[in-house]
N, C-alpha and C positions, 0 to 999 in steps of 0.2 A: 504493500500500500504506500509505503514511503517512496518507493521508486516511481509510482504513478504520479504522486504529488510533485516530485522533483521534475519529471518530464513536463507536467502541465505548467510549472512555474517558468521553465525555460521557454516554452512556446509562447507564453504571454508576456515575456520580458520586452520592454520597449526597444531594446537594442537588437531585437530579432529582425527588424526592418533593414538594418545595416547589412544583413547577409544577402539582400536581394542583389541580383547582378546589375552592374552599372550599364546605363544605356550605351548603345553602340556609337562610336565616334566616326563621323563622316567628314571628309575634307572637300572644300570647294576652292578651286582656283579661279579667281576673278571676283571682283566686288562691284560689278555693274548692276544694272536693274535686274537682269535675269538671275545673277548670282545671289543678290540680296533676297529676291522673292523666293528662290529655291531654298535658301537657308532658313528663312522664316517658316516656310511650310514644313521643313524637316524638323525644326525645333518644336513646332506644334504637334508633330506626330510622335514625339518622344525620343528623338535622336539628339546626340550632342554634335555640335557643328564647330569646325575650325576652318578659318579662311586662310588661304595662302595668297599673299600679296607682295608685289615688289616694293610697296611702300606701306609697311605694316602700321606705321604711326600716323599716316596722313591719307587714309583710304576712304574717309567719309563715314557717315553713320551706318552702322550694321545692326542687324536684329539683336535685341537684348538677349543675352545669354550665350552669344557666340564669341569665340576667341579669334584672334587674328595674329598670324605669325608670318615668317618668311615662307617661301614655297617649300624649301627643303625641310624646315622644321615642322610645317603643318602636316606633311605626309608621313611623318615618322611613325605615328601610332594609328593611322587610319588605313584600313585596307581597301576602301572605296573612295575614289577621288573623282569629283565632277569637274570637268575641264570646261569652264564657262568663259572662254576667251576666244578671240578671233584667230583664224588660221595664220594670219601674217605675224602673230606673236608667239607661234609655237616653238621658235628656235631655241629659246632658253630651256625648254623641256629636255632637249637632248643632253644637256649637262647634268640633269637630274636623273638620268637613266639608271644609275646604280641604286638610288633611293626608291625609285618607282618600280624596280624589278619585282615581279610577282604580284603587283597590285592591280586592281581593276580600275581602268580609266574610262569614264563615261564622257564621250565626246558629244556635246550638245550644240556644236557650232552649225551655222548656216552661211550660205554665200549670198551675194547680192543678185546674181543671175546664174543661169545654168551654164555648165561647161566652162566655168571660169578657170578651173585648174585641170590638169590632165588626169588627176586621180581624186578620189573622194577625200574629204578632210580626215575622216576616221582612218582610212588606209594610210594616209600620209603620217598620222600620229602613230600608228602601229609601226611604220618603218623607222620613225625617229626613236621609238622606245620598243625595240623588239622583245624585251623581257617582260613587258607588261601585257595585260589582257584588255584590249580595247573593245568597248561596246558602244555602238552608236545608239543614242536614245535621248528622249526628252526634247529633241530639237523641233518637234511639231507643236510644242506648247509655248504660249506667250508668257511673259512675266506676270501679266494680269491673271491668267488662268492658274499659274502656280501660286500666286499670293492669295487668291480668293477661293481656291479649291476647284475641283472638277465640276464642270457643267456638261450639259448634253452635247454641246458643240466641241468641248475640249476634254473628253473623258478618256480617250485612248492614248496610250504610249506605245510607240513602235520601237522595237529593239532588233538589233542584229549584231552578231559577233561570232568569233571562231571558237570561243570557249563556252561550253554549256554551263559550267559552274559559275563563270563570271556573269552570264546572262541571268542565271537564277538569282544571284545576289542583287542585281539591279532590279529584277522583276519583283523581288520581295520588298525593296524600298518603294518602288512605284505603287505596289498594292497597298502598302501602309499609308501612302499619301492619298489613297482613294481612287486611283486610276486603274483602268483596265489595260492589261499588257497584251500586245500582239507580237509574237516572235516572227520576224521576217527572214530568218535563216542566218547565213554566214555574213562576214563583213563585206563581201562583194555586193550586198544589197544596200550598202551605205549611201551610194550615189542616189539611188532611188528615194531613200528616206530624206536626203538633203534636198531633193527636188520638190518634195511635197509642199513645203511652205511657199515655194515660188510659183505654184499653180494659181492662176487667177480664175476663180469661180468655175472649177472643172465640171461640177454637176449642173451648172447653169448654162454652159456653153451651147448645147443643143437647143434647149428651150429659148434662149435669147436669139439664136439664129432663126428659129421658126417664127418668133415674134417679129423680128426685124423684116424677114422675108414677106410675111403676110401683110405687115403694115405698109411696106413699100409697094407691094403689088396692088393692094386695094386703094391706096392713095392715088396711084397713077390711074387706076381704073376709074375711080370716081372723078378724078380731075378731068379725064378725057370726056366723060359723059356730062358732067355738070358745068364745066367751065369752057373747055375747048369746043365742045359741041355748040354751046350757045354763041360763042364768038364766030364760029365758022358759018352757022346757018342763019343767024340773025344779026351778026355784027355787034352784039352787046358785050361789054366787058363787066363781068361779075366776078372778077378774080378775088374780090374782098371775101368771098365765101370760103376761100381756102383756110382762113385762120380758125373759124369756128364751125361753120356748116359742114365742110368736108371732114374736118377732124371728128366731129360728132357723129358722122356716118361711119368712118373707118374704125374708131375705137370699139363700138359695140359689135361690129362684124368680126374683128379680130378676137375680141373677148369670147364670143359665142363659139367660134371655131376652135379656139384653144381649149375651152372647157370641154368640147366634144372630144378633142384629142386626148384629154385626161382619161376618158372612159372607153374610148375605142380600143386601146390595147387589151383591156380586161375582157372585152367581148371577143376579140380575136383569140386571146388565150383560151377562153372557154370553148370556142369552135375547134381549136387545135386539139384540145384535150378530148373532146367528143370524137373527133376524127381518128385520133390515135388510140383512143380507148384506154388511156392511162395518164397518170400525172407524173410518172417517173422519167419521162423522156424530156430532154432539154428543149426549151424554146429556141427558135433562131436567135442569133446574136442581136440582130436589129430589134427584135421584139423585146429581148431582155433589156437592152439599152433604153428603149422607149418606156418600158414599165418603170425603170428606175428613176426616170426624170418626171414622173407624173406630178409629184408635189410641186416642182418648180414650174411646170406648165400651168398648174392650177393657180399658183400665186401670181404669175404674170397675167393670167386671164382676169383675176380679181383686180389687178392694177388697172387694166384697160377698162373694166367695168366701172371702177371708181372714177376714172377720168370721164367716162360717159355721163355719169351722174353729175359731176361738177359742171361739165359743159352744158348739160341740160338745164341746170339751175340758173345759168346766166342768160338763157334765151330771152326771157321777158324784158331784160334791160338792154338788149342790143339795139343799136340805132336802126338797123335795117328792119327789125321786127316792129319797133315803135312807129317807124315811118309808114310801113305797110298797113298797120292797124289804123293809124290816123288817116291815111289816104283813103282807105276803104270806108271809114265812117263818113268822111266829108263827101265822097262821091255818092253814097247812098242818100245823104241828106239833100244833096243837090238834085238828085233824080227822084226824091220823095219815095224811096223804096225801103222796105223792111224785110228781114229774113225770118221765116217761120222756124220755130223750134223743131229740130229733128231728133226724135226720141232714139232712133237707131244710132245716129252719130254719137249721141250722149252716152249710150250704153257702150259703144265701141271704145270711146276715148277713156271713160272711167275704168273699163276693164283693162285697157292697155296700161294705164298708169298703175292700177292696183296690182296687177300681175307683175309688173316691173318692180314695184317696191317690195313685194313678197320675195321675188327671185333674188333681188340684191340683198335682202336681209338674210336669207339662207346662205347666199354666197359668202357673206361676211362670217357667218357661223362656221362654214367650212374653212375659211382662212384662219380664224382664231384657233380652231382645233388642230391646225397644222403646226402651231407654235410648240416647241419642245416642252415648255413649262406647262402647257395645257394638256398636250397629248400624254404626258407622263402621269397626269392625275386621272386619266381615264383607263378603264379596263379595256382589254382587247375587243370585247363585244361592243362596248360603248363606242370606241373609236371606229370600229368597222361599221356600226350602224350609221354614225354621222357621215363618214366618208363615202359609204356606198349608198345606203338608202336615201339619205338627205342629198347626196351628190347627184343622184339621178333625178330627184325631185327638183333640184336647182336647174339642172339641164332642161327638164320639162318646162318649168316656169319661164326660163329665159327664152326657150324656143317658142312657147306660146305667146310671150310678149312680142316677139318679132313677127309672128303670124298676125297678131292683132294690129301691129303697126302697118303691115302690108294690106291687110283686109282684102279688098277687091281691086287693088291697084293693078295687079298682074293681068287683069282683063282689059285694061286700057292700052290701046296700041301705042300712044305717044310716050309711054314709059319705057319702051324698048328703043332707046336712042341708038342709032347706027346698028340696029338689030341686036343689041346687047341687052341682057336682062339687068334690072337694078341690082345693086350690091347686096341688098338684104335677101334677095332670092338665092344668090350664091351662098350666102352664109347659112341658109336653112338646110342645104343639102346634107352636109355631114352630120349635124345633130339629129336630123330626122332619121337618117340611116341608123345611127347608134341607138336611138330610142326604139325603132322597129325591131332591130336585132335583139335588143334586151328583152322586149316583149315576147319574142319567139323563144328566147332562152328560159323565160318564166313559165312557159307551157308545162303542165304537170309531167307529161311524158319525158320532156327534155330535161327539166329541172331535176327530176328523180334520178335520171342516169348521170347527170353532171355531179350531183351531190354524192352519189356512190363512188364515182371516180375520184373525187377529191378526198374521200374517206379511205382511199387505198385500194378500191376494187379495180381490177383490170379486165379487159375484154377477154384475155387469154384464160382467165379463171372460168368464164362461162364455157369456153371451148373444152377445157379440161374436164369440167363437170359433165358435159354431154358425152365425151369419150368414155368416161367411167361408167355412165349409165348404159351405154351400148355394150360395154364389155360384160357388165353384170346381167 
């Protein structure tokens, strides 16, 4: 019994906490913005941090709790060293090769442009210090992301290196900082990682090209029909319409077509799965790329819809509109004429505006749920409901809005200037096709088969079952 009391007294002694292992010491070369932010984040995660600087006594303010020494002294007791300096200052590291032998060096450098040097920075660092284990990593993160913690846009840390143990040590530190680690293989992948931060909107490139192409095409198309045609046939100059009237025709056309382009690849993918009878065969590369940029297509479509709303709001204050209204009122007064109220026109105009407002409201809801902070708060079923069900509802409302705008104008011969259809008719083709195909996919016999395929059923399973029944 005395032995038990003695053991209990030892375990409750306040000095027992001193037996806990000391936090791991990490070294950072470089006291710039990235080095300070990285050091602060490491300290917050429970590490001890020592900075290596060429001017230990005049390197500026550092995170509280960090030490600062010379480069050689700082790396003495740290096995992991973050090299947060530019490549052009790497030469001094060659003199530290004996002190850095066997240590893990994390190269976080980037260049100002691609192919600036014949070899990657990490490969150059490995050649300078052949005895060290160089790992490329953390270069895709900004100082802001390191200081404020991982967000949805800056959650991944890419690593590459020739030593599995070295990468594992860096991955452990990155995981403690709250980041997700992606191993990209050996150090030969360093150039690819260094090119990542130099890419300018890689996921937006195709959607932007589509948006610019559609805008240019329909602007020229509407310009020829509304301005050039008027000048050629009647000699009238109405080029002032370019700034507002033509823009307000082009923006909704581009918005509707790009919204249809968001949902067309999903319909094509469903048709492909029905044709192949399985979900385990890859889609064509062009379809894969198309499906991956649907979010960007939708946000650009919302941008054009927003421009359409703003341009529509200024219509009543335009000089041209006020002049035409005033001229019409004066001419009717002079001729002692009055216009009778047209109930059909009232229904059409009110329906046109009401459907447009509802479509834009659901449009905004789709855009809001695309934000990472909002989408992360939704379950997969909720996100799928908003983006799919409400997405098709948005496409339907916007398409109906355009049909109400056209009404029976397509029956009037004078609308086909130079035998070309109005722009709004062209904009209706693609969304109408998407909606019709979607309705066909919702047919019970089609939807049942598609659901089974997406749950893992394959058409070969049915063939195997029929063969077994014949054998028995």
